N, CA, C, O and CB atoms as a CASP TS submission, in Angstrom:
PFRMAT TS
TARGET T0000
AUTHOR 0000-0000-0000
METHOD Language model
MODEL 1
PARENT N/A
ATOM      1  N   MET     1     161.470  90.158 173.108  1.00  0.00           N
ATOM      2  CA  MET     1     162.366  90.489 174.286  1.00  0.00           C
ATOM      3  C   MET     1     162.762  92.141 174.146  1.00  0.00           C
ATOM      4  O   MET     1     163.076  92.857 175.097  1.00  0.00           O
ATOM      5  CB  MET     1     163.821  89.439 174.245  1.00  0.00           C
ATOM      6  N   CYS     2     162.692  92.460 173.076  1.00  0.00           N
ATOM      7  CA  CYS     2     163.136  93.858 172.730  1.00  0.00           C
ATOM      8  C   CYS     2     162.301  94.974 173.669  1.00  0.00           C
ATOM      9  O   CYS     2     162.765  96.080 173.947  1.00  0.00           O
ATOM     10  CB  CYS     2     162.850  94.123 171.057  1.00  0.00           C
ATOM     11  N   SER     3     161.135  94.542 174.059  1.00  0.00           N
ATOM     12  CA  SER     3     160.185  95.572 174.536  1.00  0.00           C
ATOM     13  C   SER     3     160.279  95.531 176.119  1.00  0.00           C
ATOM     14  O   SER     3     159.643  96.278 176.863  1.00  0.00           O
ATOM     15  CB  SER     3     158.633  95.278 173.984  1.00  0.00           C
ATOM     16  N   GLU     4     161.162  94.551 176.519  1.00  0.00           N
ATOM     17  CA  GLU     4     161.329  94.451 177.964  1.00  0.00           C
ATOM     18  C   GLU     4     162.364  95.344 178.363  1.00  0.00           C
ATOM     19  O   GLU     4     163.383  95.620 177.729  1.00  0.00           O
ATOM     20  CB  GLU     4     161.639  93.078 178.423  1.00  0.00           C
ATOM     21  N   THR     5     161.908  95.881 179.775  1.00  0.00           N
ATOM     22  CA  THR     5     163.063  96.817 180.360  1.00  0.00           C
ATOM     23  C   THR     5     163.927  96.008 181.255  1.00  0.00           C
ATOM     24  O   THR     5     163.745  94.801 181.414  1.00  0.00           O
ATOM     25  CB  THR     5     162.488  98.093 181.224  1.00  0.00           C
ATOM     26  N   MET     6     164.926  96.723 181.875  1.00  0.00           N
ATOM     27  CA  MET     6     165.780  95.872 182.860  1.00  0.00           C
ATOM     28  C   MET     6     165.085  95.300 184.032  1.00  0.00           C
ATOM     29  O   MET     6     165.473  94.304 184.642  1.00  0.00           O
ATOM     30  CB  MET     6     166.894  96.680 183.416  1.00  0.00           C
ATOM     31  N   ARG     7     164.061  95.976 184.297  1.00  0.00           N
ATOM     32  CA  ARG     7     163.107  95.549 185.692  1.00  0.00           C
ATOM     33  C   ARG     7     162.611  93.945 185.289  1.00  0.00           C
ATOM     34  O   ARG     7     162.461  93.070 186.142  1.00  0.00           O
ATOM     35  CB  ARG     7     161.429  96.801 185.935  1.00  0.00           C
ATOM     36  N   ASP     8     162.394  93.748 183.845  1.00  0.00           N
ATOM     37  CA  ASP     8     161.704  92.638 183.563  1.00  0.00           C
ATOM     38  C   ASP     8     162.809  91.450 183.040  1.00  0.00           C
ATOM     39  O   ASP     8     162.448  90.476 182.379  1.00  0.00           O
ATOM     40  CB  ASP     8     160.571  93.042 182.493  1.00  0.00           C
ATOM     41  N   ILE     9     163.927  91.651 183.366  1.00  0.00           N
ATOM     42  CA  ILE     9     165.064  90.733 183.255  1.00  0.00           C
ATOM     43  C   ILE     9     165.497  90.084 184.445  1.00  0.00           C
ATOM     44  O   ILE     9     165.597  90.721 185.494  1.00  0.00           O
ATOM     45  CB  ILE     9     166.153  91.378 182.747  1.00  0.00           C
ATOM     46  N   THR    10     165.783  88.784 184.367  1.00  0.00           N
ATOM     47  CA  THR    10     166.194  88.156 185.540  1.00  0.00           C
ATOM     48  C   THR    10     167.622  87.546 185.248  1.00  0.00           C
ATOM     49  O   THR    10     167.961  87.224 184.109  1.00  0.00           O
ATOM     50  CB  THR    10     165.130  87.082 185.988  1.00  0.00           C
ATOM     51  N   THR    11     168.414  87.412 186.323  1.00  0.00           N
ATOM     52  CA  THR    11     169.855  86.862 186.095  1.00  0.00           C
ATOM     53  C   THR    11     169.750  85.316 186.486  1.00  0.00           C
ATOM     54  O   THR    11     169.063  84.904 187.421  1.00  0.00           O
ATOM     55  CB  THR    11     171.062  87.700 187.087  1.00  0.00           C
ATOM     56  N   TYR    12     170.541  84.503 185.628  1.00  0.00           N
ATOM     57  CA  TYR    12     170.408  83.170 185.734  1.00  0.00           C
ATOM     58  C   TYR    12     171.940  82.538 185.720  1.00  0.00           C
ATOM     59  O   TYR    12     172.668  82.648 184.733  1.00  0.00           O
ATOM     60  CB  TYR    12     169.455  82.661 184.565  1.00  0.00           C
ATOM     61  N   SER    13     172.275  81.969 186.745  1.00  0.00           N
ATOM     62  CA  SER    13     173.805  81.261 186.755  1.00  0.00           C
ATOM     63  C   SER    13     173.774  80.071 185.779  1.00  0.00           C
ATOM     64  O   SER    13     173.015  79.133 186.019  1.00  0.00           O
ATOM     65  CB  SER    13     174.281  80.633 188.362  1.00  0.00           C
ATOM     66  N   LEU    14     174.514  80.065 184.756  1.00  0.00           N
ATOM     67  CA  LEU    14     174.545  78.913 183.906  1.00  0.00           C
ATOM     68  C   LEU    14     175.851  78.109 183.981  1.00  0.00           C
ATOM     69  O   LEU    14     176.914  78.713 183.838  1.00  0.00           O
ATOM     70  CB  LEU    14     174.304  79.342 182.521  1.00  0.00           C
ATOM     71  N   ARG    15     175.837  76.693 184.210  1.00  0.00           N
ATOM     72  CA  ARG    15     176.988  76.082 184.028  1.00  0.00           C
ATOM     73  C   ARG    15     177.314  75.539 182.671  1.00  0.00           C
ATOM     74  O   ARG    15     176.470  74.842 182.109  1.00  0.00           O
ATOM     75  CB  ARG    15     177.040  75.153 184.907  1.00  0.00           C
ATOM     76  N   LEU    16     178.388  75.777 182.130  1.00  0.00           N
ATOM     77  CA  LEU    16     178.825  75.154 180.804  1.00  0.00           C
ATOM     78  C   LEU    16     180.084  74.462 180.929  1.00  0.00           C
ATOM     79  O   LEU    16     180.981  74.881 181.661  1.00  0.00           O
ATOM     80  CB  LEU    16     178.973  76.179 179.703  1.00  0.00           C
ATOM     81  N   PRO    17     180.179  73.371 180.206  1.00  0.00           N
ATOM     82  CA  PRO    17     181.539  72.654 180.272  1.00  0.00           C
ATOM     83  C   PRO    17     182.456  73.631 179.552  1.00  0.00           C
ATOM     84  O   PRO    17     181.990  74.319 178.645  1.00  0.00           O
ATOM     85  CB  PRO    17     181.553  71.114 179.541  1.00  0.00           C
ATOM     86  N   ASN    18     183.812  73.736 179.925  1.00  0.00           N
ATOM     87  CA  ASN    18     184.795  74.599 179.462  1.00  0.00           C
ATOM     88  C   ASN    18     184.922  74.432 178.018  1.00  0.00           C
ATOM     89  O   ASN    18     185.134  75.469 177.389  1.00  0.00           O
ATOM     90  CB  ASN    18     186.057  74.387 180.139  1.00  0.00           C
ATOM     91  N   SER    19     184.835  73.323 177.349  1.00  0.00           N
ATOM     92  CA  SER    19     184.920  73.361 175.908  1.00  0.00           C
ATOM     93  C   SER    19     183.765  74.066 174.984  1.00  0.00           C
ATOM     94  O   SER    19     183.874  74.584 173.873  1.00  0.00           O
ATOM     95  CB  SER    19     185.021  71.985 175.527  1.00  0.00           C
ATOM     96  N   LEU    20     182.734  73.921 175.747  1.00  0.00           N
ATOM     97  CA  LEU    20     181.522  74.682 175.053  1.00  0.00           C
ATOM     98  C   LEU    20     181.595  75.914 175.320  1.00  0.00           C
ATOM     99  O   LEU    20     181.161  76.626 174.414  1.00  0.00           O
ATOM    100  CB  LEU    20     180.176  74.289 175.418  1.00  0.00           C
ATOM    101  N   LYS    21     182.017  76.497 176.304  1.00  0.00           N
ATOM    102  CA  LYS    21     182.218  77.892 176.600  1.00  0.00           C
ATOM    103  C   LYS    21     183.224  78.655 175.754  1.00  0.00           C
ATOM    104  O   LYS    21     183.097  79.815 175.362  1.00  0.00           O
ATOM    105  CB  LYS    21     182.607  78.000 177.954  1.00  0.00           C
ATOM    106  N   GLN    22     184.389  77.712 175.499  1.00  0.00           N
ATOM    107  CA  GLN    22     185.310  78.169 174.629  1.00  0.00           C
ATOM    108  C   GLN    22     184.800  78.375 173.192  1.00  0.00           C
ATOM    109  O   GLN    22     185.044  79.385 172.532  1.00  0.00           O
ATOM    110  CB  GLN    22     186.386  77.289 174.666  1.00  0.00           C
ATOM    111  N   ALA    23     184.130  77.413 172.801  1.00  0.00           N
ATOM    112  CA  ALA    23     183.532  77.293 171.451  1.00  0.00           C
ATOM    113  C   ALA    23     182.620  78.593 171.317  1.00  0.00           C
ATOM    114  O   ALA    23     182.710  79.366 170.363  1.00  0.00           O
ATOM    115  CB  ALA    23     182.653  75.852 171.274  1.00  0.00           C
ATOM    116  N   LEU    24     181.817  78.734 172.277  1.00  0.00           N
ATOM    117  CA  LEU    24     180.850  79.819 172.465  1.00  0.00           C
ATOM    118  C   LEU    24     181.635  81.345 172.294  1.00  0.00           C
ATOM    119  O   LEU    24     181.175  82.231 171.573  1.00  0.00           O
ATOM    120  CB  LEU    24     180.153  79.621 174.020  1.00  0.00           C
ATOM    121  N   ARG    25     182.751  81.469 172.995  1.00  0.00           N
ATOM    122  CA  ARG    25     183.450  82.705 172.967  1.00  0.00           C
ATOM    123  C   ARG    25     183.945  82.902 171.620  1.00  0.00           C
ATOM    124  O   ARG    25     183.847  84.023 171.122  1.00  0.00           O
ATOM    125  CB  ARG    25     184.546  82.759 173.955  1.00  0.00           C
ATOM    126  N   GLU    26     184.467  81.945 170.970  1.00  0.00           N
ATOM    127  CA  GLU    26     185.018  82.028 169.625  1.00  0.00           C
ATOM    128  C   GLU    26     183.996  82.501 168.435  1.00  0.00           C
ATOM    129  O   GLU    26     184.298  83.306 167.555  1.00  0.00           O
ATOM    130  CB  GLU    26     185.572  80.636 169.303  1.00  0.00           C
ATOM    131  N   VAL    27     182.725  81.847 168.574  1.00  0.00           N
ATOM    132  CA  VAL    27     181.653  82.153 167.857  1.00  0.00           C
ATOM    133  C   VAL    27     181.148  83.551 168.134  1.00  0.00           C
ATOM    134  O   VAL    27     180.847  84.244 167.162  1.00  0.00           O
ATOM    135  CB  VAL    27     180.683  81.187 168.084  1.00  0.00           C
ATOM    136  N   VAL    28     181.025  84.032 169.332  1.00  0.00           N
ATOM    137  CA  VAL    28     180.446  85.469 169.564  1.00  0.00           C
ATOM    138  C   VAL    28     181.553  86.583 169.264  1.00  0.00           C
ATOM    139  O   VAL    28     181.261  87.768 169.098  1.00  0.00           O
ATOM    140  CB  VAL    28     179.920  85.635 171.159  1.00  0.00           C
ATOM    141  N   GLN    29     182.856  86.078 169.213  1.00  0.00           N
ATOM    142  CA  GLN    29     183.946  87.116 168.902  1.00  0.00           C
ATOM    143  C   GLN    29     183.772  87.334 167.526  1.00  0.00           C
ATOM    144  O   GLN    29     183.674  88.502 167.150  1.00  0.00           O
ATOM    145  CB  GLN    29     185.454  86.683 169.225  1.00  0.00           C
ATOM    146  N   GLU    30     183.707  86.308 166.604  1.00  0.00           N
ATOM    147  CA  GLU    30     183.570  86.351 165.137  1.00  0.00           C
ATOM    148  C   GLU    30     182.373  87.118 164.859  1.00  0.00           C
ATOM    149  O   GLU    30     182.386  87.990 163.990  1.00  0.00           O
ATOM    150  CB  GLU    30     183.490  84.959 164.486  1.00  0.00           C
ATOM    151  N   ASP    31     181.198  86.814 165.631  1.00  0.00           N
ATOM    152  CA  ASP    31     179.820  87.291 165.234  1.00  0.00           C
ATOM    153  C   ASP    31     179.803  89.030 165.829  1.00  0.00           C
ATOM    154  O   ASP    31     179.037  89.885 165.383  1.00  0.00           O
ATOM    155  CB  ASP    31     178.476  86.139 166.078  1.00  0.00           C
ATOM    156  N   GLY    32     180.612  89.213 166.682  1.00  0.00           N
ATOM    157  CA  GLY    32     180.426  90.718 167.285  1.00  0.00           C
ATOM    158  C   GLY    32     179.359  90.749 168.353  1.00  0.00           C
ATOM    159  O   GLY    32     178.981  91.849 168.757  1.00  0.00           O
ATOM    160  N   SER    33     178.894  89.758 168.794  1.00  0.00           N
ATOM    161  CA  SER    33     177.765  89.642 169.922  1.00  0.00           C
ATOM    162  C   SER    33     178.368  89.393 171.238  1.00  0.00           C
ATOM    163  O   SER    33     179.583  89.454 171.423  1.00  0.00           O
ATOM    164  CB  SER    33     176.723  88.450 169.646  1.00  0.00           C
ATOM    165  N   SER    34     177.498  89.107 172.163  1.00  0.00           N
ATOM    166  CA  SER    34     178.079  88.653 173.436  1.00  0.00           C
ATOM    167  C   SER    34     177.675  87.314 173.835  1.00  0.00           C
ATOM    168  O   SER    34     176.751  86.839 173.175  1.00  0.00           O
ATOM    169  CB  SER    34     177.739  89.554 174.505  1.00  0.00           C
ATOM    170  N   ILE    35     178.180  86.571 174.805  1.00  0.00           N
ATOM    171  CA  ILE    35     177.630  85.165 175.212  1.00  0.00           C
ATOM    172  C   ILE    35     176.478  85.308 175.582  1.00  0.00           C
ATOM    173  O   ILE    35     175.646  84.465 175.247  1.00  0.00           O
ATOM    174  CB  ILE    35     178.276  84.444 176.232  1.00  0.00           C
ATOM    175  N   ASN    36     176.127  86.375 176.346  1.00  0.00           N
ATOM    176  CA  ASN    36     174.583  86.579 176.814  1.00  0.00           C
ATOM    177  C   ASN    36     173.652  86.782 175.536  1.00  0.00           C
ATOM    178  O   ASN    36     172.571  86.197 175.460  1.00  0.00           O
ATOM    179  CB  ASN    36     174.416  87.991 177.843  1.00  0.00           C
ATOM    180  N   GLN    37     173.998  87.421 174.784  1.00  0.00           N
ATOM    181  CA  GLN    37     173.198  87.754 173.630  1.00  0.00           C
ATOM    182  C   GLN    37     172.938  86.576 172.751  1.00  0.00           C
ATOM    183  O   GLN    37     171.830  86.457 172.230  1.00  0.00           O
ATOM    184  CB  GLN    37     173.847  88.815 172.850  1.00  0.00           C
ATOM    185  N   PHE    38     173.930  85.648 172.539  1.00  0.00           N
ATOM    186  CA  PHE    38     174.066  84.414 171.947  1.00  0.00           C
ATOM    187  C   PHE    38     172.947  83.508 172.644  1.00  0.00           C
ATOM    188  O   PHE    38     171.978  83.097 172.006  1.00  0.00           O
ATOM    189  CB  PHE    38     175.563  83.872 172.110  1.00  0.00           C
ATOM    190  N   ILE    39     173.151  83.218 174.031  1.00  0.00           N
ATOM    191  CA  ILE    39     172.315  82.371 174.697  1.00  0.00           C
ATOM    192  C   ILE    39     171.008  82.783 174.817  1.00  0.00           C
ATOM    193  O   ILE    39     170.178  81.876 174.860  1.00  0.00           O
ATOM    194  CB  ILE    39     172.765  82.116 175.856  1.00  0.00           C
ATOM    195  N   VAL    40     170.549  84.092 174.893  1.00  0.00           N
ATOM    196  CA  VAL    40     169.238  84.516 174.772  1.00  0.00           C
ATOM    197  C   VAL    40     168.490  84.311 173.605  1.00  0.00           C
ATOM    198  O   VAL    40     167.274  84.117 173.639  1.00  0.00           O
ATOM    199  CB  VAL    40     169.202  85.706 174.992  1.00  0.00           C
ATOM    200  N   MET    41     169.267  84.349 172.393  1.00  0.00           N
ATOM    201  CA  MET    41     168.698  84.241 171.096  1.00  0.00           C
ATOM    202  C   MET    41     168.480  82.711 170.844  1.00  0.00           C
ATOM    203  O   MET    41     167.532  82.314 170.166  1.00  0.00           O
ATOM    204  CB  MET    41     169.634  84.926 170.002  1.00  0.00           C
ATOM    205  N   ALA    42     169.404  81.857 171.421  1.00  0.00           N
ATOM    206  CA  ALA    42     169.457  80.343 171.155  1.00  0.00           C
ATOM    207  C   ALA    42     168.218  79.860 172.037  1.00  0.00           C
ATOM    208  O   ALA    42     167.542  78.936 171.585  1.00  0.00           O
ATOM    209  CB  ALA    42     171.008  79.578 171.635  1.00  0.00           C
ATOM    210  N   VAL    43     167.898  80.390 173.191  1.00  0.00           N
ATOM    211  CA  VAL    43     166.901  79.891 173.999  1.00  0.00           C
ATOM    212  C   VAL    43     165.355  80.373 173.375  1.00  0.00           C
ATOM    213  O   VAL    43     164.331  79.697 173.467  1.00  0.00           O
ATOM    214  CB  VAL    43     167.216  80.436 175.526  1.00  0.00           C
ATOM    215  N   ALA    44     165.460  81.558 172.800  1.00  0.00           N
ATOM    216  CA  ALA    44     164.215  82.174 172.002  1.00  0.00           C
ATOM    217  C   ALA    44     164.041  81.293 170.886  1.00  0.00           C
ATOM    218  O   ALA    44     162.873  80.997 170.633  1.00  0.00           O
ATOM    219  CB  ALA    44     164.412  83.730 171.450  1.00  0.00           C
ATOM    220  N   GLU    45     164.977  80.785 170.131  1.00  0.00           N
ATOM    221  CA  GLU    45     164.823  80.042 168.951  1.00  0.00           C
ATOM    222  C   GLU    45     164.207  78.683 169.310  1.00  0.00           C
ATOM    223  O   GLU    45     163.199  78.243 168.758  1.00  0.00           O
ATOM    224  CB  GLU    45     166.159  79.899 168.231  1.00  0.00           C
ATOM    225  N   LYS    46     164.888  78.053 170.276  1.00  0.00           N
ATOM    226  CA  LYS    46     164.592  76.799 170.827  1.00  0.00           C
ATOM    227  C   LYS    46     162.957  76.762 171.188  1.00  0.00           C
ATOM    228  O   LYS    46     162.165  75.938 170.733  1.00  0.00           O
ATOM    229  CB  LYS    46     165.559  76.570 172.133  1.00  0.00           C
ATOM    230  N   LEU    47     162.662  77.783 172.055  1.00  0.00           N
ATOM    231  CA  LEU    47     161.382  77.812 172.475  1.00  0.00           C
ATOM    232  C   LEU    47     160.213  77.888 171.261  1.00  0.00           C
ATOM    233  O   LEU    47     159.175  77.238 171.139  1.00  0.00           O
ATOM    234  CB  LEU    47     161.326  78.976 173.407  1.00  0.00           C
ATOM    235  N   ALA    48     160.750  78.859 170.482  1.00  0.00           N
ATOM    236  CA  ALA    48     159.646  79.040 169.116  1.00  0.00           C
ATOM    237  C   ALA    48     159.756  77.785 168.266  1.00  0.00           C
ATOM    238  O   ALA    48     158.768  77.445 167.616  1.00  0.00           O
ATOM    239  CB  ALA    48     160.047  80.457 168.002  1.00  0.00           C
ATOM    240  N   ALA    49     160.829  77.095 168.216  1.00  0.00           N
ATOM    241  CA  ALA    49     160.783  75.827 167.255  1.00  0.00           C
ATOM    242  C   ALA    49     159.721  74.728 168.193  1.00  0.00           C
ATOM    243  O   ALA    49     158.818  74.071 167.676  1.00  0.00           O
ATOM    244  CB  ALA    49     162.641  75.081 166.957  1.00  0.00           C
ATOM    245  N   MET    50     160.016  74.717 169.436  1.00  0.00           N
ATOM    246  CA  MET    50     159.156  73.663 170.178  1.00  0.00           C
ATOM    247  C   MET    50     157.755  74.092 170.239  1.00  0.00           C
ATOM    248  O   MET    50     156.928  73.191 170.385  1.00  0.00           O
ATOM    249  CB  MET    50     159.648  73.408 171.641  1.00  0.00           C
ATOM    250  N   LYS    51     157.292  75.418 170.147  1.00  0.00           N
ATOM    251  CA  LYS    51     155.986  75.839 170.242  1.00  0.00           C
ATOM    252  C   LYS    51     155.407  75.623 168.766  1.00  0.00           C
ATOM    253  O   LYS    51     154.290  75.128 168.614  1.00  0.00           O
ATOM    254  CB  LYS    51     155.907  77.349 170.788  1.00  0.00           C
ATOM    255  N   THR    52     156.118  75.970 167.801  1.00  0.00           N
ATOM    256  CA  THR    52     155.769  75.537 166.397  1.00  0.00           C
ATOM    257  C   THR    52     155.449  74.015 166.235  1.00  0.00           C
ATOM    258  O   THR    52     154.415  73.645 165.679  1.00  0.00           O
ATOM    259  CB  THR    52     156.947  75.886 165.459  1.00  0.00           C
ATOM    260  N   ALA    53     156.302  73.217 166.700  1.00  0.00           N
ATOM    261  CA  ALA    53     156.263  71.766 166.686  1.00  0.00           C
ATOM    262  C   ALA    53     154.987  71.202 167.367  1.00  0.00           C
ATOM    263  O   ALA    53     154.366  70.200 167.012  1.00  0.00           O
ATOM    264  CB  ALA    53     157.511  71.221 167.378  1.00  0.00           C
ATOM    265  N   SER    54     154.708  72.025 168.406  1.00  0.00           N
ATOM    266  CA  SER    54     153.532  71.582 169.283  1.00  0.00           C
ATOM    267  C   SER    54     152.286  72.053 168.491  1.00  0.00           C
ATOM    268  O   SER    54     151.276  71.349 168.503  1.00  0.00           O
ATOM    269  CB  SER    54     153.575  72.254 170.855  1.00  0.00           C
ATOM    270  N   ILE    55     152.320  73.179 167.828  1.00  0.00           N
ATOM    271  CA  ILE    55     151.144  73.597 167.123  1.00  0.00           C
ATOM    272  C   ILE    55     150.857  72.667 165.933  1.00  0.00           C
ATOM    273  O   ILE    55     149.707  72.342 165.639  1.00  0.00           O
ATOM    274  CB  ILE    55     151.302  75.034 166.658  1.00  0.00           C
ATOM    275  N   PHE    56     151.892  72.270 165.290  1.00  0.00           N
ATOM    276  CA  PHE    56     151.764  71.345 163.951  1.00  0.00           C
ATOM    277  C   PHE    56     151.362  69.918 164.488  1.00  0.00           C
ATOM    278  O   PHE    56     150.685  69.197 163.755  1.00  0.00           O
ATOM    279  CB  PHE    56     153.311  71.237 163.012  1.00  0.00           C
ATOM    280  N   GLU    57     151.721  69.513 165.646  1.00  0.00           N
ATOM    281  CA  GLU    57     151.315  68.294 166.249  1.00  0.00           C
ATOM    282  C   GLU    57     149.873  68.202 166.608  1.00  0.00           C
ATOM    283  O   GLU    57     149.193  67.184 166.481  1.00  0.00           O
ATOM    284  CB  GLU    57     152.087  68.074 167.400  1.00  0.00           C
ATOM    285  N   LYS    58     149.428  69.447 167.106  1.00  0.00           N
ATOM    286  CA  LYS    58     147.903  69.624 167.519  1.00  0.00           C
ATOM    287  C   LYS    58     147.198  69.620 166.254  1.00  0.00           C
ATOM    288  O   LYS    58     146.091  69.081 166.233  1.00  0.00           O
ATOM    289  CB  LYS    58     147.548  71.020 168.361  1.00  0.00           C
ATOM    290  N   ALA    59     147.649  70.119 165.230  1.00  0.00           N
ATOM    291  CA  ALA    59     146.840  70.241 163.885  1.00  0.00           C
ATOM    292  C   ALA    59     146.760  68.929 163.281  1.00  0.00           C
ATOM    293  O   ALA    59     145.747  68.625 162.650  1.00  0.00           O
ATOM    294  CB  ALA    59     147.495  71.240 162.824  1.00  0.00           C
ATOM    295  N   ARG    60     147.834  68.030 163.424  1.00  0.00           N
ATOM    296  CA  ARG    60     147.893  66.966 162.860  1.00  0.00           C
ATOM    297  C   ARG    60     146.896  65.996 163.551  1.00  0.00           C
ATOM    298  O   ARG    60     146.135  65.312 162.866  1.00  0.00           O
ATOM    299  CB  ARG    60     149.213  66.583 162.819  1.00  0.00           C
ATOM    300  N   GLN    61     146.898  65.939 164.810  1.00  0.00           N
ATOM    301  CA  GLN    61     145.858  65.230 165.601  1.00  0.00           C
ATOM    302  C   GLN    61     144.407  65.479 165.410  1.00  0.00           C
ATOM    303  O   GLN    61     143.498  64.668 165.586  1.00  0.00           O
ATOM    304  CB  GLN    61     146.087  65.478 166.905  1.00  0.00           C
ATOM    305  N   GLU    62     144.308  66.829 164.988  1.00  0.00           N
ATOM    306  CA  GLU    62     142.848  67.226 164.716  1.00  0.00           C
ATOM    307  C   GLU    62     142.428  67.226 163.252  1.00  0.00           C
ATOM    308  O   GLU    62     141.350  67.640 162.826  1.00  0.00           O
ATOM    309  CB  GLU    62     142.585  68.631 165.256  1.00  0.00           C
ATOM    310  N   ALA    63     143.471  66.684 162.509  1.00  0.00           N
ATOM    311  CA  ALA    63     143.353  66.693 161.007  1.00  0.00           C
ATOM    312  C   ALA    63     142.323  65.711 160.652  1.00  0.00           C
ATOM    313  O   ALA    63     142.182  64.844 161.514  1.00  0.00           O
ATOM    314  CB  ALA    63     144.704  66.352 160.273  1.00  0.00           C
ATOM    315  N   ASN    64     141.498  65.594 159.535  1.00  0.00           N
ATOM    316  CA  ASN    64     140.508  64.614 159.192  1.00  0.00           C
ATOM    317  C   ASN    64     141.128  64.300 157.693  1.00  0.00           C
ATOM    318  O   ASN    64     141.152  65.111 156.767  1.00  0.00           O
ATOM    319  CB  ASN    64     138.818  65.216 159.272  1.00  0.00           C
ATOM    320  N   LEU    65     141.567  63.102 157.661  1.00  0.00           N
ATOM    321  CA  LEU    65     142.203  62.497 156.425  1.00  0.00           C
ATOM    322  C   LEU    65     141.097  62.460 155.236  1.00  0.00           C
ATOM    323  O   LEU    65     141.422  62.753 154.086  1.00  0.00           O
ATOM    324  CB  LEU    65     142.769  60.936 156.768  1.00  0.00           C
ATOM    325  N   ASP    66     139.800  62.092 155.571  1.00  0.00           N
ATOM    326  CA  ASP    66     138.755  61.866 154.744  1.00  0.00           C
ATOM    327  C   ASP    66     138.318  63.405 154.195  1.00  0.00           C
ATOM    328  O   ASP    66     138.068  63.552 152.998  1.00  0.00           O
ATOM    329  CB  ASP    66     137.583  61.031 155.568  1.00  0.00           C
ATOM    330  N   THR    67     138.255  64.326 154.953  1.00  0.00           N
ATOM    331  CA  THR    67     138.032  65.647 154.431  1.00  0.00           C
ATOM    332  C   THR    67     138.984  66.138 153.510  1.00  0.00           C
ATOM    333  O   THR    67     138.629  66.749 152.502  1.00  0.00           O
ATOM    334  CB  THR    67     137.950  66.543 155.429  1.00  0.00           C
ATOM    335  N   LEU    68     140.339  65.882 153.821  1.00  0.00           N
ATOM    336  CA  LEU    68     141.326  66.304 152.962  1.00  0.00           C
ATOM    337  C   LEU    68     141.372  65.516 151.783  1.00  0.00           C
ATOM    338  O   LEU    68     141.681  66.111 150.751  1.00  0.00           O
ATOM    339  CB  LEU    68     142.546  66.316 153.576  1.00  0.00           C
ATOM    340  N   LEU    69     141.133  64.309 151.719  1.00  0.00           N
ATOM    341  CA  LEU    69     140.948  63.612 150.418  1.00  0.00           C
ATOM    342  C   LEU    69     139.748  64.129 149.518  1.00  0.00           C
ATOM    343  O   LEU    69     139.838  64.290 148.300  1.00  0.00           O
ATOM    344  CB  LEU    69     140.734  62.124 150.709  1.00  0.00           C
ATOM    345  N   GLN    70     138.688  64.353 150.228  1.00  0.00           N
ATOM    346  CA  GLN    70     137.615  65.085 149.563  1.00  0.00           C
ATOM    347  C   GLN    70     137.780  66.433 148.718  1.00  0.00           C
ATOM    348  O   GLN    70     137.326  66.684 147.601  1.00  0.00           O
ATOM    349  CB  GLN    70     136.754  65.365 150.556  1.00  0.00           C
ATOM    350  N   MET    71     138.624  67.297 149.634  1.00  0.00           N
ATOM    351  CA  MET    71     138.990  68.542 149.001  1.00  0.00           C
ATOM    352  C   MET    71     140.157  68.467 148.012  1.00  0.00           C
ATOM    353  O   MET    71     140.404  69.400 147.248  1.00  0.00           O
ATOM    354  CB  MET    71     139.311  69.509 150.039  1.00  0.00           C
ATOM    355  N   LEU    72     140.865  67.342 148.046  1.00  0.00           N
ATOM    356  CA  LEU    72     141.883  67.128 146.952  1.00  0.00           C
ATOM    357  C   LEU    72     141.188  66.652 145.644  1.00  0.00           C
ATOM    358  O   LEU    72     141.537  66.940 144.499  1.00  0.00           O
ATOM    359  CB  LEU    72     142.976  66.045 147.406  1.00  0.00           C
ATOM    360  N   ASN    73     140.191  65.910 146.005  1.00  0.00           N
ATOM    361  CA  ASN    73     139.665  65.194 144.674  1.00  0.00           C
ATOM    362  C   ASN    73     138.532  65.997 144.146  1.00  0.00           C
ATOM    363  O   ASN    73     137.888  65.543 143.201  1.00  0.00           O
ATOM    364  CB  ASN    73     139.136  63.635 144.922  1.00  0.00           C
ATOM    365  N   ARG    74     138.242  67.085 144.638  1.00  0.00           N
ATOM    366  CA  ARG    74     137.005  68.011 144.053  1.00  0.00           C
ATOM    367  C   ARG    74     137.734  68.718 142.837  1.00  0.00           C
ATOM    368  O   ARG    74     138.956  68.834 142.757  1.00  0.00           O
ATOM    369  CB  ARG    74     136.324  69.280 145.282  1.00  0.00           C
ATOM    370  N   LYS    75     136.845  69.164 141.923  1.00  0.00           N
ATOM    371  CA  LYS    75     137.196  69.836 140.803  1.00  0.00           C
ATOM    372  C   LYS    75     138.012  71.087 141.182  1.00  0.00           C
ATOM    373  O   LYS    75     137.544  71.942 141.933  1.00  0.00           O
ATOM    374  CB  LYS    75     135.990  70.151 140.025  1.00  0.00           C
ATOM    375  N   GLY    76     139.263  71.174 140.635  1.00  0.00           N
ATOM    376  CA  GLY    76     140.134  72.415 141.069  1.00  0.00           C
ATOM    377  C   GLY    76     140.852  72.115 142.441  1.00  0.00           C
ATOM    378  O   GLY    76     141.538  72.955 143.024  1.00  0.00           O
ATOM    379  N   GLY    77     140.669  71.071 142.813  1.00  0.00           N
ATOM    380  CA  GLY    77     141.318  70.753 144.325  1.00  0.00           C
ATOM    381  C   GLY    77     142.682  70.236 144.373  1.00  0.00           C
ATOM    382  O   GLY    77     143.172  69.779 145.406  1.00  0.00           O
ATOM    383  N   GLY    78     143.383  70.318 143.100  1.00  0.00           N
ATOM    384  CA  GLY    78     144.737  70.024 143.134  1.00  0.00           C
ATOM    385  C   GLY    78     145.100  68.458 142.454  1.00  0.00           C
ATOM    386  O   GLY    78     146.266  68.095 142.294  1.00  0.00           O
ATOM    387  N   ASN    79     144.022  67.679 142.120  1.00  0.00           N
ATOM    388  CA  ASN    79     144.099  66.545 141.462  1.00  0.00           C
ATOM    389  C   ASN    79     144.106  66.809 140.028  1.00  0.00           C
ATOM    390  O   ASN    79     143.135  67.312 139.464  1.00  0.00           O
ATOM    391  CB  ASN    79     143.089  65.696 141.846  1.00  0.00           C
ATOM    392  N   SER    80     145.310  66.441 139.353  1.00  0.00           N
ATOM    393  CA  SER    80     145.482  66.933 137.874  1.00  0.00           C
ATOM    394  C   SER    80     144.624  65.882 137.000  1.00  0.00           C
ATOM    395  O   SER    80     144.337  66.215 135.850  1.00  0.00           O
ATOM    396  CB  SER    80     147.201  66.953 137.365  1.00  0.00           C
ATOM    397  N   SER    81     144.226  64.706 137.458  1.00  0.00           N
ATOM    398  CA  SER    81     143.650  63.659 136.559  1.00  0.00           C
ATOM    399  C   SER    81     142.258  63.930 136.491  1.00  0.00           C
ATOM    400  O   SER    81     141.523  63.215 135.810  1.00  0.00           O
ATOM    401  CB  SER    81     143.893  62.212 137.026  1.00  0.00           C
TER
END
């Protein structure tokens, strides 16, 4: 997001419960950031986590257990016996 200019940014009206907004105010005040910065980073972190989970799920689906076991059982493959 750092490379984006103001032209690349859109405004989004967000409805928060009062209690959540108050807790958010307290956190950003202690942190020295803004509510906007906090929300942008939280959304970016959530999207990254979801994308990572998706990548791992795809890899899991494509994994071949027999091939893995062959690799682990070969000499120097991690099997200490």
